[in-house]
C-alpha positions in Angstrom: 0.0 0.0 0.0 2.9 2.4 0.7 4.2 1.9 -2.8 0.9 3.3 -4.2 1.3 6.4 -2.1 4.9 6.9 -3.3 3.9 6.9 -6.9 2.0 10.2 -6.6 -0.9 11.7 -8.4 0.8 11.8 -11.8 0.6 8.0 -12.2 -2.6 8.2 -14.3 -4.5 6.1 -11.9 -7.6 4.2 -13.0 -10.6 5.8 -11.3 -12.1 2.5 -10.4 -9.2 0.2 -9.5 -6.6 2.9 -8.5 -4.0 1.1 -10.6 -1.4 3.3 -12.3 -1.3 3.5 -16.1 -4.8 4.5 -16.8 -5.1 6.6 -20.0 -8.9 6.9 -20.7 -8.6 9.5 -23.5 -6.0 7.5 -25.4 -7.9 4.3 -24.9 -11.2 6.0 -25.9 -9.7 7.5 -29.1 -8.1 4.2 -30.0 -11.2 2.2 -29.2 -13.4 4.4 -31.4 -11.0 4.3 -34.3 -10.5 0.6 -34.0 -14.2 -0.2 -33.7 -15.0 1.8 -36.8 -12.2 0.1 -38.8 -13.2 -3.4 -37.5 -16.8 -2.9 -38.3 -16.0 -1.8 -41.8 -13.8 -4.8 -42.4 -16.3 -7.2 -40.8 -19.2 -5.9 -42.9 -17.9 -8.0 -45.7 -19.2 -11.0 -43.7 -22.6 -9.4 -43.1 -24.2 -8.0 -39.9 -22.6 -10.6 -37.6 -19.2 -9.8 -39.1 -19.8 -6.1 -38.6 -20.6 -6.7 -34.9 -17.6 -9.0 -34.4 -15.3 -6.7 -36.3 -16.4 -3.7 -34.2 -15.6 -5.6 -31.0 -12.3 -7.0 -32.1 -11.3 -3.6 -33.7 -12.4 -1.7 -30.6 -10.2 -3.9 -28.3 -7.2 -3.6 -30.6 -7.7 0.1 -31.0 -8.1 0.7 -27.3 -4.8 -1.0 -26.7 -3.1 1.0 -29.4 -4.6 4.2 -28.0 -3.3 3.4 -24.5 0.1 2.7 -25.9 0.1 6.2 -27.6 -1.1 7.9 -24.4 1.6 6.1 -22.3 4.3 7.1 -24.8 3.6 10.8 -23.9 4.1 11.7 -20.2 2.5 15.1 -19.7 4.5 15.8 -16.6 7.8 15.2 -18.5 6.6 17.3 -21.4 5.5 20.2 -19.2 8.8 20.1 -17.2 10.8 20.0 -20.4 9.0 23.0 -22.0 9.0 25.0 -18.8 12.8 24.9 -18.9 13.2 25.2 -22.6 10.6 27.8 -23.9 12.9 30.8 -23.4 15.5 29.2 -25.6 13.2 28.8 -28.6 13.5 31.2 -31.6 9.9 32.2 -31.4 10.1 33.2 -27.7 8.7 36.6 -27.0 10.0 38.1 -23.7 6.7 39.9 -23.1 5.0 36.4 -22.7 5.3 34.0 -19.8 5.3 30.2 -19.6 1.6 30.4 -18.8 1.1 31.9 -22.3 3.1 29.1 -24.0 2.0 26.1 -21.9 -1.4 25.7 -23.5 0.3 25.7 -27.0 2.8 23.1 -26.0 0.1 20.9 -24.4 -2.1 21.4 -27.5 0.9 20.2 -29.6 1.7 17.0 -27.6 -2.0 16.1 -27.2 -2.9 16.8 -30.8 0.0 14.6 -32.0 -1.4 11.6 -30.2 -4.9 12.4 -31.3 -3.8 12.7 -35.0 -1.2 10.0 -34.8 -1.8 8.8 -38.4 -1.6 12.3 -39.9 1.2 14.8 -40.5 1.2 18.4 -39.4 0.2 19.9 -42.8 -2.9 17.7 -42.9 -4.2 18.9 -39.5 -2.9 22.5 -39.2 -6.2 24.1 -40.3 -8.1 22.0 -37.7 -5.6 22.9 -35.0 -5.9 26.6 -35.9 -9.7 26.5 -35.6 -9.4 24.7 -32.3 -6.8 27.1 -30.8 -9.3 29.8 -29.6 -11.2 27.1 -27.6 -8.0 25.4 -26.3 -5.8 28.4 -25.4 -7.4 29.1 -22.0 -5.9 32.3 -20.7 -2.9 32.3 -23.1 -2.3 35.7 -24.8 -0.9 34.0 -27.9 -2.7 34.3 -31.2 -2.5 31.3 -33.5 0.5 32.6 -35.5 2.7 32.6 -32.4 1.0 29.6 -30.8 1.4 27.6 -34.0 5.2 27.6 -33.6 5.1 26.3 -30.0 2.3 23.8 -30.9 4.4 22.4 -33.7 7.5 22.3 -31.6 5.8 20.1 -29.0 4.2 18.1 -31.9 7.6 17.4 -33.3 9.1 16.5 -30.0 6.7 13.7 -29.3 6.4 12.6 -32.9 8.8 9.7 -32.6 7.1 8.6 -29.4 3.7 8.5 -31.1 5.0 6.8 -34.2 6.8 4.2 -32.1 3.7 3.5 -30.0 1.6 2.9 -33.1 4.2 0.5 -34.7 5.2 -1.2 -31.4 8.8 -0.1 -31.5 10.5 0.5 -28.2 11.0 4.2 -27.6 13.4 5.9 -25.3 11.9 8.5 -23.0 13.0 12.0 -23.6 13.0 14.5 -20.9 
């Protein structure tokens, strides 16, 4: 029991079991995508194939989504960017980390959400979502875009490795 207390609140605990390693968003995104793909493939065999395909695809997708979510540790990413943001070429000294943090988070979360796409494919979607996502950041999209893409690029190899099953070293 003492070991659980030592892990801390950043262990992504499952809300029901309390076990570390819970990634409900990653699992949910993966499950939805996998279920859709499985249902489409299974539909060749008729309605029963569609149902079975959705279940099998959902389970596989959920596991892949959890792998992507586990590949990106928000605590590590936040710590990294907090120490690094002033060293970036786009840094504006009139802004604080509180202005940049939402852009970095948007970048690392978006990379896992759009794991099968490249930046150019989703930039317009990210731009339209920035106003909702930015919280109290004073950055407009043109400045936020650079920080968002920076964080996207940093976790890119982690996400790609999680979707292909490669072992990935943790950066931080």
